[in-house]
Steps between C-alpha positions, in 0.01 A plus 500: 500500500141381525382848414528423130187550294270202454558491125871433560429198721250364246743557213785327683267214589404445137847555354642238737285215370804338331683521833208325673503224238877457534478495881214251483693267273800525732301435818239250373651352184184508289131593504401171659740569786352847541143368504591233755679758713203735484259219588702401805569860603130586521396164644461515880776327696252286691367361171854430380565318828191284452600419141861428603638793297619722784871489413425574133261777608770674702756457224267638234393780734864602535548485122193721450631742764838510323329565166295790641808651668699484174218663302443772760873567531524550124224762495612678818865495391417652164289770663789578731744520210264729310473726802879521516537575131207740457479608864 
């Protein structure tokens, strides 16, 4: 399955931009929610602990993980379906 040509992965990645936007609005609600989730996801846990944001950090980290899994599953699932159809 992962033996597909690079151009196919790139094409699926670009074509799925509306799926990413839809998944982002479902997971985060809006762009401000996404930016806050990204900020907390890349912020070290020790810094979140010092600032008193550790619970929010873990919650937003999980939301970011869920978002990435949904986006990756869309691309991988479509590549799998294409391999079944065009084998």
